[in-house]
mmCIF file of the N, C-alpha and C atoms, coordinates in Angstrom:
data_MODEL
# 
_entry.id   MODEL 
# 
loop_
_atom_site.group_PDB 
_atom_site.id 
_atom_site.type_symbol 
_atom_site.label_atom_id 
_atom_site.label_alt_id 
_atom_site.label_comp_id 
_atom_site.label_asym_id 
_atom_site.label_entity_id 
_atom_site.label_seq_id 
_atom_site.pdbx_PDB_ins_code 
_atom_site.Cartn_x 
_atom_site.Cartn_y 
_atom_site.Cartn_z 
_atom_site.occupancy 
_atom_site.B_iso_or_equiv 
_atom_site.pdbx_formal_charge 
_atom_site.auth_seq_id 
_atom_site.auth_comp_id 
_atom_site.auth_asym_id 
_atom_site.auth_atom_id 
_atom_site.pdbx_PDB_model_num 
ATOM 1   N N  . UNK A 1 1  ? 121.348 120.632 90.759  1.00 0.00 ? 1  UNK A N  1 
ATOM 2   C CA . UNK A 1 1  ? 122.347 119.609 90.472  1.00 0.00 ? 1  UNK A CA 1 
ATOM 3   C C  . UNK A 1 1  ? 123.233 119.294 91.740  1.00 0.00 ? 1  UNK A C  1 
ATOM 4   N N  . UNK A 1 2  ? 123.484 120.540 92.460  1.00 0.00 ? 2  UNK A N  1 
ATOM 5   C CA . UNK A 1 2  ? 124.356 120.539 93.757  1.00 0.00 ? 2  UNK A CA 1 
ATOM 6   C C  . UNK A 1 2  ? 123.578 119.810 94.660  1.00 0.00 ? 2  UNK A C  1 
ATOM 7   N N  . UNK A 1 3  ? 122.175 120.014 94.712  1.00 0.00 ? 3  UNK A N  1 
ATOM 8   C CA . UNK A 1 3  ? 121.352 119.431 95.830  1.00 0.00 ? 3  UNK A CA 1 
ATOM 9   C C  . UNK A 1 3  ? 121.410 117.812 95.499  1.00 0.00 ? 3  UNK A C  1 
ATOM 10  N N  . UNK A 1 4  ? 121.409 117.401 94.443  1.00 0.00 ? 4  UNK A N  1 
ATOM 11  C CA . UNK A 1 4  ? 121.376 115.925 94.160  1.00 0.00 ? 4  UNK A CA 1 
ATOM 12  C C  . UNK A 1 4  ? 122.936 115.333 94.451  1.00 0.00 ? 4  UNK A C  1 
ATOM 13  N N  . UNK A 1 5  ? 123.832 115.979 94.250  1.00 0.00 ? 5  UNK A N  1 
ATOM 14  C CA . UNK A 1 5  ? 125.261 115.707 94.661  1.00 0.00 ? 5  UNK A CA 1 
ATOM 15  C C  . UNK A 1 5  ? 125.305 115.478 96.109  1.00 0.00 ? 5  UNK A C  1 
ATOM 16  N N  . UNK A 1 6  ? 124.774 116.529 96.729  1.00 0.00 ? 6  UNK A N  1 
ATOM 17  C CA . UNK A 1 6  ? 124.895 116.643 98.133  1.00 0.00 ? 6  UNK A CA 1 
ATOM 18  C C  . UNK A 1 6  ? 124.005 115.485 98.844  1.00 0.00 ? 6  UNK A C  1 
ATOM 19  N N  . UNK A 1 7  ? 122.854 115.113 98.433  1.00 0.00 ? 7  UNK A N  1 
ATOM 20  C CA . UNK A 1 7  ? 122.122 114.095 98.868  1.00 0.00 ? 7  UNK A CA 1 
ATOM 21  C C  . UNK A 1 7  ? 122.673 112.719 98.606  1.00 0.00 ? 7  UNK A C  1 
ATOM 22  N N  . UNK A 1 8  ? 123.434 112.462 97.331  1.00 0.00 ? 8  UNK A N  1 
ATOM 23  C CA . UNK A 1 8  ? 124.131 111.314 97.099  1.00 0.00 ? 8  UNK A CA 1 
ATOM 24  C C  . UNK A 1 8  ? 125.342 111.139 97.973  1.00 0.00 ? 8  UNK A C  1 
ATOM 25  N N  . UNK A 1 9  ? 126.007 112.249 98.208  1.00 0.00 ? 9  UNK A N  1 
ATOM 26  C CA . UNK A 1 9  ? 127.268 112.115 99.094  1.00 0.00 ? 9  UNK A CA 1 
ATOM 27  C C  . UNK A 1 9  ? 126.671 111.825 100.602 1.00 0.00 ? 9  UNK A C  1 
ATOM 28  N N  . UNK A 1 10 ? 125.681 112.452 100.996 1.00 0.00 ? 10 UNK A N  1 
ATOM 29  C CA . UNK A 1 10 ? 125.106 112.089 102.400 1.00 0.00 ? 10 UNK A CA 1 
ATOM 30  C C  . UNK A 1 10 ? 124.776 110.704 102.447 1.00 0.00 ? 10 UNK A C  1 
ATOM 31  N N  . UNK A 1 11 ? 123.927 110.086 101.468 1.00 0.00 ? 11 UNK A N  1 
ATOM 32  C CA . UNK A 1 11 ? 123.534 108.774 101.622 1.00 0.00 ? 11 UNK A CA 1 
ATOM 33  C C  . UNK A 1 11 ? 124.675 107.669 101.419 1.00 0.00 ? 11 UNK A C  1 
ATOM 34  N N  . UNK A 1 12 ? 125.587 108.229 100.443 1.00 0.00 ? 12 UNK A N  1 
ATOM 35  C CA . UNK A 1 12 ? 126.774 107.215 100.343 1.00 0.00 ? 12 UNK A CA 1 
ATOM 36  C C  . UNK A 1 12 ? 127.801 107.047 101.420 1.00 0.00 ? 12 UNK A C  1 
ATOM 37  N N  . UNK A 1 13 ? 127.937 108.174 102.321 1.00 0.00 ? 13 UNK A N  1 
ATOM 38  C CA . UNK A 1 13 ? 128.797 108.123 103.342 1.00 0.00 ? 13 UNK A CA 1 
ATOM 39  C C  . UNK A 1 13 ? 128.298 108.027 104.723 1.00 0.00 ? 13 UNK A C  1 
ATOM 40  N N  . UNK A 1 14 ? 126.958 107.784 104.787 1.00 0.00 ? 14 UNK A N  1 
ATOM 41  C CA . UNK A 1 14 ? 126.210 107.544 106.231 1.00 0.00 ? 14 UNK A CA 1 
ATOM 42  C C  . UNK A 1 14 ? 126.566 106.068 106.667 1.00 0.00 ? 14 UNK A C  1 
ATOM 43  N N  . UNK A 1 15 ? 126.982 106.010 107.776 1.00 0.00 ? 15 UNK A N  1 
ATOM 44  C CA . UNK A 1 15 ? 127.399 104.650 108.312 1.00 0.00 ? 15 UNK A CA 1 
ATOM 45  C C  . UNK A 1 15 ? 126.251 103.869 108.710 1.00 0.00 ? 15 UNK A C  1 
ATOM 46  N N  . UNK A 1 16 ? 125.079 104.395 109.296 1.00 0.00 ? 16 UNK A N  1 
ATOM 47  C CA . UNK A 1 16 ? 123.977 103.572 109.759 1.00 0.00 ? 16 UNK A CA 1 
ATOM 48  C C  . UNK A 1 16 ? 122.662 104.374 109.619 1.00 0.00 ? 16 UNK A C  1 
ATOM 49  N N  . UNK A 1 17 ? 121.716 103.724 109.235 1.00 0.00 ? 17 UNK A N  1 
ATOM 50  C CA . UNK A 1 17 ? 120.396 104.572 109.151 1.00 0.00 ? 17 UNK A CA 1 
ATOM 51  C C  . UNK A 1 17 ? 119.584 103.679 110.198 1.00 0.00 ? 17 UNK A C  1 
ATOM 52  N N  . UNK A 1 18 ? 119.197 104.471 111.136 1.00 0.00 ? 18 UNK A N  1 
ATOM 53  C CA . UNK A 1 18 ? 118.098 103.884 112.400 1.00 0.00 ? 18 UNK A CA 1 
ATOM 54  C C  . UNK A 1 18 ? 116.902 104.180 112.029 1.00 0.00 ? 18 UNK A C  1 
ATOM 55  N N  . UNK A 1 19 ? 115.926 103.248 111.978 1.00 0.00 ? 19 UNK A N  1 
ATOM 56  C CA . UNK A 1 19 ? 114.451 103.455 111.762 1.00 0.00 ? 19 UNK A CA 1 
ATOM 57  C C  . UNK A 1 19 ? 113.856 103.378 112.942 1.00 0.00 ? 19 UNK A C  1 
ATOM 58  N N  . UNK A 1 20 ? 112.789 104.275 113.145 1.00 0.00 ? 20 UNK A N  1 
ATOM 59  C CA . UNK A 1 20 ? 112.043 104.242 114.351 1.00 0.00 ? 20 UNK A CA 1 
ATOM 60  C C  . UNK A 1 20 ? 110.590 104.074 113.863 1.00 0.00 ? 20 UNK A C  1 
ATOM 61  N N  . UNK A 1 21 ? 109.875 103.200 114.526 1.00 0.00 ? 21 UNK A N  1 
ATOM 62  C CA . UNK A 1 21 ? 108.445 103.100 114.361 1.00 0.00 ? 21 UNK A CA 1 
ATOM 63  C C  . UNK A 1 21 ? 107.674 103.339 115.600 1.00 0.00 ? 21 UNK A C  1 
ATOM 64  N N  . UNK A 1 22 ? 106.732 104.444 115.549 1.00 0.00 ? 22 UNK A N  1 
ATOM 65  C CA . UNK A 1 22 ? 106.090 104.979 116.918 1.00 0.00 ? 22 UNK A CA 1 
ATOM 66  C C  . UNK A 1 22 ? 105.165 103.902 117.206 1.00 0.00 ? 22 UNK A C  1 
ATOM 67  N N  . UNK A 1 23 ? 104.806 103.642 118.371 1.00 0.00 ? 23 UNK A N  1 
ATOM 68  C CA . UNK A 1 23 ? 103.783 102.830 118.849 1.00 0.00 ? 23 UNK A CA 1 
ATOM 69  C C  . UNK A 1 23 ? 102.513 102.688 118.131 1.00 0.00 ? 23 UNK A C  1 
ATOM 70  N N  . UNK A 1 24 ? 101.862 103.857 117.779 1.00 0.00 ? 24 UNK A N  1 
ATOM 71  C CA . UNK A 1 24 ? 100.717 103.766 116.905 1.00 0.00 ? 24 UNK A CA 1 
ATOM 72  C C  . UNK A 1 24 ? 100.906 102.931 115.554 1.00 0.00 ? 24 UNK A C  1 
ATOM 73  N N  . UNK A 1 25 ? 101.830 103.415 114.924 1.00 0.00 ? 25 UNK A N  1 
ATOM 74  C CA . UNK A 1 25 ? 102.247 102.818 113.538 1.00 0.00 ? 25 UNK A CA 1 
ATOM 75  C C  . UNK A 1 25 ? 102.512 101.198 113.619 1.00 0.00 ? 25 UNK A C  1 
ATOM 76  N N  . UNK A 1 26 ? 103.252 101.051 114.780 1.00 0.00 ? 26 UNK A N  1 
ATOM 77  C CA . UNK A 1 26 ? 103.499 99.442  115.130 1.00 0.00 ? 26 UNK A CA 1 
ATOM 78  C C  . UNK A 1 26 ? 102.252 98.779  115.164 1.00 0.00 ? 26 UNK A C  1 
ATOM 79  N N  . UNK A 1 27 ? 101.485 99.291  116.183 1.00 0.00 ? 27 UNK A N  1 
ATOM 80  C CA . UNK A 1 27 ? 100.179 98.494  116.419 1.00 0.00 ? 27 UNK A CA 1 
ATOM 81  C C  . UNK A 1 27 ? 99.398  98.472  115.018 1.00 0.00 ? 27 UNK A C  1 
ATOM 82  N N  . UNK A 1 28 ? 99.260  99.379  114.374 1.00 0.00 ? 28 UNK A N  1 
ATOM 83  C CA . UNK A 1 28 ? 98.637  99.337  112.976 1.00 0.00 ? 28 UNK A CA 1 
ATOM 84  C C  . UNK A 1 28 ? 99.078  98.238  112.164 1.00 0.00 ? 28 UNK A C  1 
ATOM 85  N N  . UNK A 1 29 ? 100.480 98.245  112.067 1.00 0.00 ? 29 UNK A N  1 
ATOM 86  C CA . UNK A 1 29 ? 100.971 97.059  111.268 1.00 0.00 ? 29 UNK A CA 1 
ATOM 87  C C  . UNK A 1 29 ? 100.899 95.846  111.758 1.00 0.00 ? 29 UNK A C  1 
ATOM 88  N N  . UNK A 1 30 ? 100.927 95.815  113.196 1.00 0.00 ? 30 UNK A N  1 
ATOM 89  C CA . UNK A 1 30 ? 100.561 94.257  113.723 1.00 0.00 ? 30 UNK A CA 1 
ATOM 90  C C  . UNK A 1 30 ? 99.084  93.939  113.462 1.00 0.00 ? 30 UNK A C  1 
ATOM 91  N N  . UNK A 1 31 ? 98.116  94.918  113.643 1.00 0.00 ? 31 UNK A N  1 
ATOM 92  C CA . UNK A 1 31 ? 96.730  94.698  113.293 1.00 0.00 ? 31 UNK A CA 1 
ATOM 93  C C  . UNK A 1 31 ? 96.583  94.239  111.844 1.00 0.00 ? 31 UNK A C  1 
ATOM 94  N N  . UNK A 1 32 ? 97.174  94.782  110.947 1.00 0.00 ? 32 UNK A N  1 
ATOM 95  C CA . UNK A 1 32 ? 97.132  94.544  109.524 1.00 0.00 ? 32 UNK A CA 1 
ATOM 96  C C  . UNK A 1 32 ? 97.664  93.091  109.232 1.00 0.00 ? 32 UNK A C  1 
ATOM 97  N N  . UNK A 1 33 ? 98.780  92.852  109.717 1.00 0.00 ? 33 UNK A N  1 
ATOM 98  C CA . UNK A 1 33 ? 99.305  91.491  109.593 1.00 0.00 ? 33 UNK A CA 1 
ATOM 99  C C  . UNK A 1 33 ? 98.630  90.358  110.327 1.00 0.00 ? 33 UNK A C  1 
ATOM 100 N N  . UNK A 1 34 ? 97.872  90.762  111.511 1.00 0.00 ? 34 UNK A N  1 
ATOM 101 C CA . UNK A 1 34 ? 97.194  89.753  112.124 1.00 0.00 ? 34 UNK A CA 1 
ATOM 102 C C  . UNK A 1 34 ? 95.756  89.389  111.352 1.00 0.00 ? 34 UNK A C  1 
ATOM 103 N N  . UNK A 1 35 ? 95.145  90.486  110.814 1.00 0.00 ? 35 UNK A N  1 
ATOM 104 C CA . UNK A 1 35 ? 94.135  90.294  109.930 1.00 0.00 ? 35 UNK A CA 1 
ATOM 105 C C  . UNK A 1 35 ? 94.349  89.467  108.639 1.00 0.00 ? 35 UNK A C  1 
ATOM 106 N N  . UNK A 1 36 ? 95.420  89.784  108.061 1.00 0.00 ? 36 UNK A N  1 
ATOM 107 C CA . UNK A 1 36 ? 95.865  88.915  106.863 1.00 0.00 ? 36 UNK A CA 1 
ATOM 108 C C  . UNK A 1 36 ? 96.112  87.684  107.239 1.00 0.00 ? 36 UNK A C  1 
ATOM 109 N N  . UNK A 1 37 ? 96.646  87.153  108.361 1.00 0.00 ? 37 UNK A N  1 
ATOM 110 C CA . UNK A 1 37 ? 96.983  85.928  108.612 1.00 0.00 ? 37 UNK A CA 1 
ATOM 111 C C  . UNK A 1 37 ? 95.532  85.310  109.003 1.00 0.00 ? 37 UNK A C  1 
ATOM 112 N N  . UNK A 1 38 ? 94.753  85.732  109.708 1.00 0.00 ? 38 UNK A N  1 
ATOM 113 C CA . UNK A 1 38 ? 93.481  85.118  110.179 1.00 0.00 ? 38 UNK A CA 1 
ATOM 114 C C  . UNK A 1 38 ? 92.730  85.043  108.777 1.00 0.00 ? 38 UNK A C  1 
ATOM 115 N N  . UNK A 1 39 ? 92.586  86.023  107.917 1.00 0.00 ? 39 UNK A N  1 
ATOM 116 C CA . UNK A 1 39 ? 91.842  85.784  106.602 1.00 0.00 ? 39 UNK A CA 1 
ATOM 117 C C  . UNK A 1 39 ? 92.599  84.524  105.888 1.00 0.00 ? 39 UNK A C  1 
ATOM 118 N N  . UNK A 1 40 ? 93.679  84.310  105.681 1.00 0.00 ? 40 UNK A N  1 
ATOM 119 C CA . UNK A 1 40 ? 94.253  83.357  105.116 1.00 0.00 ? 40 UNK A CA 1 
ATOM 120 C C  . UNK A 1 40 ? 93.998  81.793  105.751 1.00 0.00 ? 40 UNK A C  1 
ATOM 121 N N  . UNK A 1 41 ? 94.010  81.944  107.055 1.00 0.00 ? 41 UNK A N  1 
ATOM 122 C CA . UNK A 1 41 ? 93.673  80.738  107.772 1.00 0.00 ? 41 UNK A CA 1 
ATOM 123 C C  . UNK A 1 41 ? 92.100  80.392  107.596 1.00 0.00 ? 41 UNK A C  1 
ATOM 124 N N  . UNK A 1 42 ? 91.233  81.399  107.575 1.00 0.00 ? 42 UNK A N  1 
ATOM 125 C CA . UNK A 1 42 ? 89.978  81.244  107.386 1.00 0.00 ? 42 UNK A CA 1 
ATOM 126 C C  . UNK A 1 42 ? 89.623  80.665  105.951 1.00 0.00 ? 42 UNK A C  1 
ATOM 127 N N  . UNK A 1 43 ? 90.220  81.256  105.028 1.00 0.00 ? 43 UNK A N  1 
ATOM 128 C CA . UNK A 1 43 ? 89.923  80.796  103.661 1.00 0.00 ? 43 UNK A CA 1 
ATOM 129 C C  . UNK A 1 43 ? 90.391  79.448  103.412 1.00 0.00 ? 43 UNK A C  1 
ATOM 130 N N  . UNK A 1 44 ? 91.562  79.094  103.847 1.00 0.00 ? 44 UNK A N  1 
ATOM 131 C CA . UNK A 1 44 ? 92.054  77.645  103.658 1.00 0.00 ? 44 UNK A CA 1 
ATOM 132 C C  . UNK A 1 44 ? 91.224  76.691  104.502 1.00 0.00 ? 44 UNK A C  1 
ATOM 133 N N  . UNK A 1 45 ? 90.681  77.147  105.740 1.00 0.00 ? 45 UNK A N  1 
ATOM 134 C CA . UNK A 1 45 ? 89.910  76.095  106.395 1.00 0.00 ? 45 UNK A CA 1 
ATOM 135 C C  . UNK A 1 45 ? 88.599  75.762  105.567 1.00 0.00 ? 45 UNK A C  1 
ATOM 136 N N  . UNK A 1 46 ? 88.034  76.953  105.090 1.00 0.00 ? 46 UNK A N  1 
ATOM 137 C CA . UNK A 1 46 ? 86.649  76.793  104.164 1.00 0.00 ? 46 UNK A CA 1 
ATOM 138 C C  . UNK A 1 46 ? 86.995  75.917  103.040 1.00 0.00 ? 46 UNK A C  1 
ATOM 139 N N  . UNK A 1 47 ? 88.231  76.147  102.380 1.00 0.00 ? 47 UNK A N  1 
ATOM 140 C CA . UNK A 1 47 ? 88.659  75.337  101.159 1.00 0.00 ? 47 UNK A CA 1 
ATOM 141 C C  . UNK A 1 47 ? 88.707  73.908  101.611 1.00 0.00 ? 47 UNK A C  1 
ATOM 142 N N  . UNK A 1 48 ? 89.298  73.722  102.766 1.00 0.00 ? 48 UNK A N  1 
ATOM 143 C CA . UNK A 1 48 ? 89.608  72.252  103.129 1.00 0.00 ? 48 UNK A CA 1 
ATOM 144 C C  . UNK A 1 48 ? 88.140  71.644  103.406 1.00 0.00 ? 48 UNK A C  1 
ATOM 145 N N  . UNK A 1 49 ? 87.228  72.313  104.117 1.00 0.00 ? 49 UNK A N  1 
ATOM 146 C CA . UNK A 1 49 ? 85.997  71.875  104.416 1.00 0.00 ? 49 UNK A CA 1 
ATOM 147 C C  . UNK A 1 49 ? 85.146  71.472  102.915 1.00 0.00 ? 49 UNK A C  1 
ATOM 148 N N  . UNK A 1 50 ? 85.362  72.490  102.049 1.00 0.00 ? 50 UNK A N  1 
ATOM 149 C CA . UNK A 1 50 ? 84.739  72.282  100.826 1.00 0.00 ? 50 UNK A CA 1 
ATOM 150 C C  . UNK A 1 50 ? 85.162  70.942  100.019 1.00 0.00 ? 50 UNK A C  1 
ATOM 151 N N  . UNK A 1 51 ? 86.511  70.808  100.138 1.00 0.00 ? 51 UNK A N  1 
ATOM 152 C CA . UNK A 1 51 ? 87.021  69.765  99.434  1.00 0.00 ? 51 UNK A CA 1 
ATOM 153 C C  . UNK A 1 51 ? 86.658  68.305  100.045 1.00 0.00 ? 51 UNK A C  1 
ATOM 154 N N  . UNK A 1 52 ? 86.713  68.287  101.352 1.00 0.00 ? 52 UNK A N  1 
ATOM 155 C CA . UNK A 1 52 ? 86.232  67.219  102.229 1.00 0.00 ? 52 UNK A CA 1 
ATOM 156 C C  . UNK A 1 52 ? 84.873  66.853  101.934 1.00 0.00 ? 52 UNK A C  1 
ATOM 157 N N  . UNK A 1 53 ? 83.875  67.762  101.771 1.00 0.00 ? 53 UNK A N  1 
ATOM 158 C CA . UNK A 1 53 ? 82.634  67.589  101.548 1.00 0.00 ? 53 UNK A CA 1 
ATOM 159 C C  . UNK A 1 53 ? 82.405  66.976  100.146 1.00 0.00 ? 53 UNK A C  1 
ATOM 160 N N  . UNK A 1 54 ? 83.146  67.458  99.215  1.00 0.00 ? 54 UNK A N  1 
ATOM 161 C CA . UNK A 1 54 ? 83.050  67.030  97.716  1.00 0.00 ? 54 UNK A CA 1 
ATOM 162 C C  . UNK A 1 54 ? 83.448  65.680  97.672  1.00 0.00 ? 54 UNK A C  1 
ATOM 163 N N  . UNK A 1 55 ? 84.743  65.394  98.268  1.00 0.00 ? 55 UNK A N  1 
ATOM 164 C CA . UNK A 1 55 ? 85.166  63.978  98.362  1.00 0.00 ? 55 UNK A CA 1 
ATOM 165 C C  . UNK A 1 55 ? 84.252  62.896  98.997  1.00 0.00 ? 55 UNK A C  1 
ATOM 166 N N  . UNK A 1 56 ? 83.519  63.259  100.140 1.00 0.00 ? 56 UNK A N  1 
ATOM 167 C CA . UNK A 1 56 ? 82.499  62.489  100.745 1.00 0.00 ? 56 UNK A CA 1 
ATOM 168 C C  . UNK A 1 56 ? 81.454  62.208  99.729  1.00 0.00 ? 56 UNK A C  1 
ATOM 169 N N  . UNK A 1 57 ? 80.903  63.203  99.063  1.00 0.00 ? 57 UNK A N  1 
ATOM 170 C CA . UNK A 1 57 ? 79.789  63.041  98.111  1.00 0.00 ? 57 UNK A CA 1 
ATOM 171 C C  . UNK A 1 57 ? 80.228  62.076  97.062  1.00 0.00 ? 57 UNK A C  1 
ATOM 172 N N  . UNK A 1 58 ? 81.582  62.384  96.495  1.00 0.00 ? 58 UNK A N  1 
ATOM 173 C CA . UNK A 1 58 ? 81.978  61.452  95.429  1.00 0.00 ? 58 UNK A CA 1 
ATOM 174 C C  . UNK A 1 58 ? 82.078  59.970  96.002  1.00 0.00 ? 58 UNK A C  1 
ATOM 175 N N  . UNK A 1 59 ? 82.628  59.826  97.236  1.00 0.00 ? 59 UNK A N  1 
ATOM 176 C CA . UNK A 1 59 ? 82.798  58.431  97.662  1.00 0.00 ? 59 UNK A CA 1 
ATOM 177 C C  . UNK A 1 59 ? 81.437  57.831  98.048  1.00 0.00 ? 59 UNK A C  1 
ATOM 178 N N  . UNK A 1 60 ? 80.630  58.482  98.477  1.00 0.00 ? 60 UNK A N  1 
ATOM 179 C CA . UNK A 1 60 ? 79.201  58.001  98.650  1.00 0.00 ? 60 UNK A CA 1 
ATOM 180 C C  . UNK A 1 60 ? 78.452  57.651  97.431  1.00 0.00 ? 60 UNK A C  1 
ATOM 181 N N  . UNK A 1 61 ? 78.838  58.408  96.444  1.00 0.00 ? 61 UNK A N  1 
ATOM 182 C CA . UNK A 1 61 ? 78.253  58.133  95.043  1.00 0.00 ? 61 UNK A CA 1 
ATOM 183 C C  . UNK A 1 61 ? 78.833  56.854  94.429  1.00 0.00 ? 61 UNK A C  1 
ATOM 184 N N  . UNK A 1 62 ? 80.096  56.765  94.510  1.00 0.00 ? 62 UNK A N  1 
ATOM 185 C CA . UNK A 1 62 ? 80.782  55.678  94.097  1.00 0.00 ? 62 UNK A CA 1 
ATOM 186 C C  . UNK A 1 62 ? 80.375  54.213  94.685  1.00 0.00 ? 62 UNK A C  1 
ATOM 187 N N  . UNK A 1 63 ? 80.350  54.404  96.169  1.00 0.00 ? 63 UNK A N  1 
ATOM 188 C CA . UNK A 1 63 ? 79.865  53.176  96.933  1.00 0.00 ? 63 UNK A CA 1 
ATOM 189 C C  . UNK A 1 63 ? 78.549  52.723  96.618  1.00 0.00 ? 63 UNK A C  1 
ATOM 190 N N  . UNK A 1 64 ? 77.454  53.707  96.389  1.00 0.00 ? 64 UNK A N  1 
ATOM 191 C CA . UNK A 1 64 ? 76.207  53.408  95.959  1.00 0.00 ? 64 UNK A CA 1 
ATOM 192 C C  . UNK A 1 64 ? 76.211  52.785  94.522  1.00 0.00 ? 64 UNK A C  1 
ATOM 193 N N  . UNK A 1 65 ? 76.980  53.204  93.739  1.00 0.00 ? 65 UNK A N  1 
ATOM 194 C CA . UNK A 1 65 ? 76.930  52.587  92.294  1.00 0.00 ? 65 UNK A CA 1 
ATOM 195 C C  . UNK A 1 65 ? 77.535  51.297  92.252  1.00 0.00 ? 65 UNK A C  1 
ATOM 196 N N  . UNK A 1 66 ? 78.520  51.175  93.280  1.00 0.00 ? 66 UNK A N  1 
ATOM 197 C CA . UNK A 1 66 ? 79.071  49.704  93.264  1.00 0.00 ? 66 UNK A CA 1 
ATOM 198 C C  . UNK A 1 66 ? 78.174  48.715  93.852  1.00 0.00 ? 66 UNK A C  1 
ATOM 199 N N  . UNK A 1 67 ? 77.197  49.161  94.893  1.00 0.00 ? 67 UNK A N  1 
ATOM 200 C CA . UNK A 1 67 ? 76.319  48.179  95.575  1.00 0.00 ? 67 UNK A CA 1 
ATOM 201 C C  . UNK A 1 67 ? 75.183  47.707  94.517  1.00 0.00 ? 67 UNK A C  1 
ATOM 202 N N  . UNK A 1 68 ? 74.834  48.505  93.451  1.00 0.00 ? 68 UNK A N  1 
ATOM 203 C CA . UNK A 1 68 ? 73.900  48.066  92.573  1.00 0.00 ? 68 UNK A CA 1 
ATOM 204 C C  . UNK A 1 68 ? 74.396  47.270  91.362  1.00 0.00 ? 68 UNK A C  1 
# 
């Protein structure tokens, strides 16, 4: 109980908390965020290409149907 009270008082009256990220952890976080961003871009480019291909097929089908 005394330890919890001490921890609470320590956190309640601390003026600033300084965070430090060492270079190894920083580069790992950067690599993870970069990989996520590239994966999202790759996914959306493939999705866009699939939709364009689908609409081209649909337009070709409709244009052939109107010609006959």
